[in-house]
N, C-alpha and C positions, 0 to 999 in steps of 0.2 A: 125808813121807811118810804121814805120816794121812791129809789131806788126798786123797791120791791115793784111800782105803782107800775114802773116802765116795763118791767116784765111780764105784769099784765096785759098791758096793753100789744106786748112782741106777740106774748100768746095766743091774745084776740086775734091778731092781724092773721096768725098763720091759719087757725082754725076757720076763721071767715074764709080765706085764698084755700084750703081744703075743702071746707063745702062747695065752693062755687065751682073748684074742680070736679067734682063730681055731679055735682047736678049741672055740668054741661057735658060728661060723659052720661048720665043718663037721659039726657034730653037730646044730648047731640046736638050742643046749641052754643056757636062758637062767642055768644057776646059776655055767656055767664064765665067761659073761658077768658076770655080778654077784661074781664072785672077781676078775675083772679090773678092774672097776671100782674097786673095793677096793686093788689092786696100784697104778692108778696116784691114787688116792687118798697110799697111803703113800708113793710115787716122789716126790707133787710135798710132798707132808711133809718132807721126809728135804732135797727140794732148798732149802728154809725153810729148813732149819736150817742147812745149810750156806751160805748167804748171811749166817745171822746167825755163824756163827764167823767170819767170812771178815774179817767187819766187827768183831769184836772186836780190839783192840790189847793187851788185859790178856791175852790167852788163851795166848802163849809161855811 
């Protein structure tokens, strides 16, 4: 159950970053693009944390 929550949060970060990129293109505003890049970085770091948690045999 815990791993499913991690994937939901990861997909949420990707969806928000995609939305921010679309808004940045539509409004031609670099602020939204910068926020999208930050959300992409957060999603990448979250993905790395999920891989680390999945490889830890002593976590359960």
